[in-house]
N, C-alpha and C positions, 0 to 999 in steps of 0.2 A: 672620668677615671684615666688614670695615667699610668703607666708602666715602663720603669728603665730599669736596666740590669748592667750586672757585671759579673767577669767569670772569676771564682774565687777557689782556687785549686782544682778538685774533682767536681764541683758545682756552680752552676749558673744562679747570683742571686738576683731575682726580679723583686723591685720595689714597687709594689702596687699603693697607689694614694687617691684620694677621692672617694668616690660612690660606685659599687659596684652592682648594678641594677639592670633591669630590661634592656636599657639602652646602651650600656656600656659592658655587659658581661662578655660578649663574643670577644671585644679587644683581648679580654685575658686569656680566653681559650685559641686566637689567632697567635697571640704571643709566646705561648707554650708551644704550640705547633712549629711556628717559626724557630724556635729555639731547638726543638726538637730535630728538624732538618738540618739547623746547623752542626748538629752532633750533639749538644747539650741536651743529655737526656736525664740528667741529677739537677733538679730546679728546686730551690728554697725560696718559696715567696713571701717575702718579708711584708705583713699587713699592719705593721704599727702606725702607716700614714693613711689606711683604710678607714673611712668615716662609717660607713653602711655598707650592707651586703643583703641582697634580695634572695629569694628563692631562684630568679633566674641566673644570680651569681654562684650560688651553690651547684646548679647543672652543670654551668660551664667549668667548674673545678673539678667537678667527677668527673665529666668527659675528659678533661684534660689529663687527669691523674690514670684514668683507664688506658689512655693512649701512649702516655710516657711508661705506664708498667709493662703493656704489651712490646714495646720496644726495651724492655730490660732496664729501664731507668724507675725513677719515683719523683713524687711531688711532695715535699715536705713545708711545713707552715710555721713562720716564728712571729711575734710582737704582736699577737692578737690581744686587743683591749676594748672594754665598753662593749657596745652594742654587737661588735662583731664577734668577740669572745661567748657573748651570749647565744648568738645564734649558732654559732660551731658547737658548743655545747649541748644547747636544746635539740638540735638537728641530728645528733650523733655522730656529726662529722669529726668531732675531736676525738674520738675512738676510732672511728673508720680509717683516717688519716694519720700520718706522723706529725704532731703539734709539740712545738718546743717553745719555752719562754723567751729564750733569746735568739740571736743570729749565731750567736759563738756555738751554743750547743746544737744547733741544728748543723752547723758546719765541722762540728767535732766528731759526728758518727760516722761510721765507715761505709 
């Protein structure tokens, strides 16, 4: 899994590619923590390049979302496709966390 990001207005967009599993999930959580320490508490995770997510990935997402919320921020998602979208829907994460079809929709919210 690889995470790259850019600041876009009030949001930090984190592009996640590859596989988020037991071996890589901590990297996502660490990246979100690093962004939070840098003052970026509103993160949009673009998962359009993510091929697979496991339960370990979901745990990392939940932990990162809780930390950002406690800091007055939030973690939203966009670009879910295929198995990643299916896992988000089946697990209930699509109802628990803000999920948008496109990056533009995620960035348009206030």
